[in-house]
C-alpha positions in Angstrom: 146.7 96.2 137.2 144.8 93.2 135.7 141.6 94.4 137.3 142.0 97.9 135.7 142.7 96.4 132.3 139.7 94.1 132.6 137.5 97.0 133.6 138.8 99.0 130.7 138.1 96.2 128.2 134.6 95.7 129.5 133.9 99.4 129.3 135.2 99.5 125.7 133.0 96.5 124.8 129.9 98.1 126.3 130.6 101.4 124.4 131.1 99.6 121.1 128.0 97.4 121.6 125.9 100.5 122.4 126.9 102.3 119.2 124.5 101.9 116.2 121.5 100.9 118.3 119.3 103.1 116.2 120.4 101.8 112.8 117.7 100.4 110.6 114.9 102.7 111.9 112.4 103.1 109.0 109.9 105.9 108.9 106.7 105.4 106.9 105.9 108.1 104.3 103.8 111.1 105.4 101.4 110.5 102.5 98.6 108.2 101.6 96.9 107.2 98.4 93.4 106.4 97.0 93.0 104.4 93.9 89.9 103.5 92.0 89.1 100.2 90.3 86.1 99.3 88.2 84.2 101.5 85.7 85.7 105.0 86.0 84.2 106.3 82.8 82.2 109.5 83.4 82.7 109.2 87.2 83.0 112.4 89.2 84.9 112.2 92.5 84.0 114.5 95.5 86.5 114.1 98.3 85.6 115.6 101.7 82.8 117.6 100.2 85.1 119.5 97.8 84.1 120.3 94.2 84.1 117.2 92.1 86.8 116.1 89.7 86.4 113.8 86.8 88.2 110.5 87.3 90.6 109.5 84.6 90.1 106.3 82.7 91.6 103.2 84.2 94.3 103.2 81.5 96.0 106.2 83.1 98.8 105.0 85.4 100.9 106.3 88.2 103.8 104.3 86.8 104.2 101.8 84.0 103.4 98.8 86.2 100.0 99.9 87.2 96.8 100.5 85.2 95.1 102.5 87.9 95.2 106.2 88.7 96.4 106.9 92.3 95.4 110.1 94.1 97.5 111.4 96.9 95.7 112.4 100.1 96.6 113.3 103.6 96.6 110.3 106.0 93.3 110.2 108.0 89.6 110.0 107.6 88.0 111.0 104.2 84.5 111.2 102.8 84.4 109.8 99.3 81.4 110.4 97.0 81.4 109.3 93.3 78.6 110.4 91.0 78.0 109.1 87.5 75.2 110.4 85.2 73.6 112.3 88.2 73.5 109.1 90.4 75.6 108.5 93.5 77.4 105.2 92.9 79.8 105.3 95.9 79.2 107.2 99.1 81.4 106.2 102.0 83.9 107.3 104.7 87.3 105.7 104.6 90.4 105.8 106.8 93.8 105.8 105.2 97.0 105.4 107.2 100.4 106.8 106.4 102.0 105.0 103.5 98.8 103.1 102.8 96.8 102.9 99.5 93.1 102.4 99.8 91.4 101.0 96.7 87.7 101.9 96.0 85.7 99.8 93.6 83.3 101.7 91.3 80.5 99.5 90.0 
């Protein structure tokens, strides 16, 4: 009888200890961001060869704590080209991971 009771207690302990093993699992967001620092005035962004968009001045913010504009992109490899006054000022390929923000400086 003692042996059965001990076996039952051990089984109960193992069952309780195994519960909740997956608590605290954190998934990273399925999005990535690109931000631009430096002189954004008159800068045109072409991302992955798409038609260019004018970058907003650095005073535009994603939230009140930031003075940069953040652009949401899919995680992965991207071609970034920035043109100002007909001159290419930035031309590079970047890799942005899930949940990451990549900052690009514009001279």
